[in-house]
C-alpha angles and dihedrals in degrees: 000000000000122000093251092050091050092049091048092050093049092050090045090053090052089053093050093048092051094245085118111038134195108288096023116132119234117230112276116266090249094048093047090047092053095044095047095037091231132123122274090239089060090053090048090052091051092050091047089052091051089048090052089053089055097239100109134031132201120238118201113261090349110077137236124325135190110254134189111262117220113211138159111259113252112246121227126236117265126241111293119249107207125177109276091218123104115260133215101218123228105162106120098090091053092047092051092047093051094045092048092050091053093050093056094066136069098232147150094261105229086145093059122119092216136062122247107294088224088072092067131079093244095153092054091046089052090054089049090050092054094044094046094050093048090054097041112104111230092242090059089066088072100038124095091007096150101042095030140237106343096215091050091050089051091051091050090050089051091053089051088053091052087055091052096254123126110222121171113223090229090058093059118091117190112221140182093272129315093290090063090051093048095047094047090048093051091048091049095056103036143058127207111286095027120136121243126192116225137171123259108256099024136173108281093228090067089055091049090053091049090050093047093051092045093241129146126241133217112194117213127209107264130196121213087220103043109013127223119023105248095206091054090046092052093046090053093047091047090058089071093225100099116102100178146354127222112194138160101209098173118063092337121215116264103008099041087225120167116203110219114246093246089058091045088056090049090051091052089052092050091051091051093046094052095031094230119146123235125210103211113203104203104165094130099045095109093052098078120146096208132072099268132052111241113240117239124235085257088072089065096041105114098165102042102253095132124085105198116208127186142143147197092242097094100037108031122357119027110188095024089092098210117151138141148209122222093204110165111186091013096053096103093046090052091048091054092049090048091054090052094048114030105348092212147008111247110281101215096060090048091052091047094052091045090053091048092051091048091054092057127228099102094111092047089052090050092052091053092045092050092050092051094047093049090052092048091049089058091044091056094043090053091048091050091051090050100046113022121085122261113275095041110139122208137176123243103211122197092218146351118064108267134102122195116211127197111203132189109304095245094056114105108218093202092053089047088052092053092050091045092052090053088051092050103260131105128208137167116247120225100242090072089068099058135072090222095036097248123148088073091159096048132089137191119222128192111219093185098055098091141014116290096258091051091047088053094048094045092048091051090051090053091046091055091049092049091048090052092049090046090052091050089053092052091049092049091052094051110110114250 
C-alpha cells in the first residue's frame, strides 16, 4: 500500500468512527505534511482519493471538509432455498483444500474464523497462566480431568445464572474448544445413518462432523434476518425421521443471523413436542452490537432438549482452546466419549482463564471488543458500498464479526478467492457452507480480523476484483 493510500484509509476510518464529523475541516496539506513527515504531493493524493470516495470535498481557498456521502443502501440476501432432500455430506476435502490455500499466503485475513488477536487481553491472560500454575497443587493436575476444572465450571455456571439460565455445575463439561463440545454432543445423540437438520448456509465444521460420523443432512431455508424457517423445521420434525438438529441461532456463521427471541421460544417448544435434541452452537453470543445480550434457545428449554455449547475462543482467549457443553441428560454420555477420545482438555489454559475471570475485567473487555467490532462492521459495509458493483447483496448483522455477500450469479467464489489470495487478501467462498456445495457466488468476510484501515484496503481490493469479474461476465453474455 502506498503512503497516500494508507493516509487516506486512516482518515476514512476516523470519519467512519465519528472522530471526524460532517463539516469538520481536515488538517491543511502543509500541516499534515509536516506532522506525517511526507511530501505535500502525497497528502494531496490522499485528499484526492478521499474526494473520489465522496467523503470529503474541497472548498476554494479554505481546504478539505468532511461531507455527507449519498449512497444507495445495500440490500440483504433473501432467504435461502436449499434442496429439501437429504444429503450425504462430502465436504471435508474441499474445506481442507481451501484452508491450506489460505495458509500459504501472507494476506489480510478476511477469511479468518477469528478476530484480530490484538483485540484480546493476551498479556493479562499470560500473567494469569503463570500465577494459576504457581498456585496449583500438583495433585490438582489430575483431578476433574474428564469434566474439567471445577472452579471454571462454577464460573461458567455463574455466568449462565446472570443470563437467567439455570445450569448445574455437574452438567457442564469443559472441552478442547467449542468444536470438541459440538462434535462430542453430536456423537452422543446420533448413530451412523441418522438425519440431522442444519441451516443453509451453515458453518462448514458442522458438515465435517456430519460427514465424519456418517450421518445425513437436511438443509433448511434460512433467513439472514430471522434464521431457520420454522414451518420447514416443523415439517421435517413431523416426518419422524430427524434424530438431531445443529443450529447457531445467535449471530450465525456465516450469515450473522439472529433469531428473534419469540422464534427461539417457538423452536424450543417444537423440540419438546417432537422430542428431538438440539445442539446449540453459541460461540458468538457475547459479541452483540446492541444494548442487551440475546438469550439462547437454552433459556426457553423447559424439558432439557437443548445441549448448549460455547467457548472462550471467540471472545477472550483464541488459541487456548477452552470450551464447554452444558449437556443435561447427555452429560454422562459426553463424558464417556471424551474419555475415549481425548480424556481431558488441557489443564493450564483452564486454570489461566479461571484466574482471569476471578480477577474481574472480563465484562469490561467484552464491552470494548463489542464496540470495536461494531465500528469495523460499519467500516466494511461502507467499503463494500464504495467499491463493489451495483447489485451486490450483503447482510447487516447485529453482532458477531461476519458478513455474507451475494455476488452476481456468474461469479465463481472459489476463483475470486484464488485471485484475492494473489492480491494479498483471504476470504471464505460460499460452497464451503453447504452440504451440496451451493452458494457458489457467495463469500463470507470477517470484519474483525484486522485493523480498520486494513479492512478498508482489503475490501477495496476485493471490490475491484469483483467488478472485473462482473465486467467479464457482461462481456461474455454479449451476443456475437
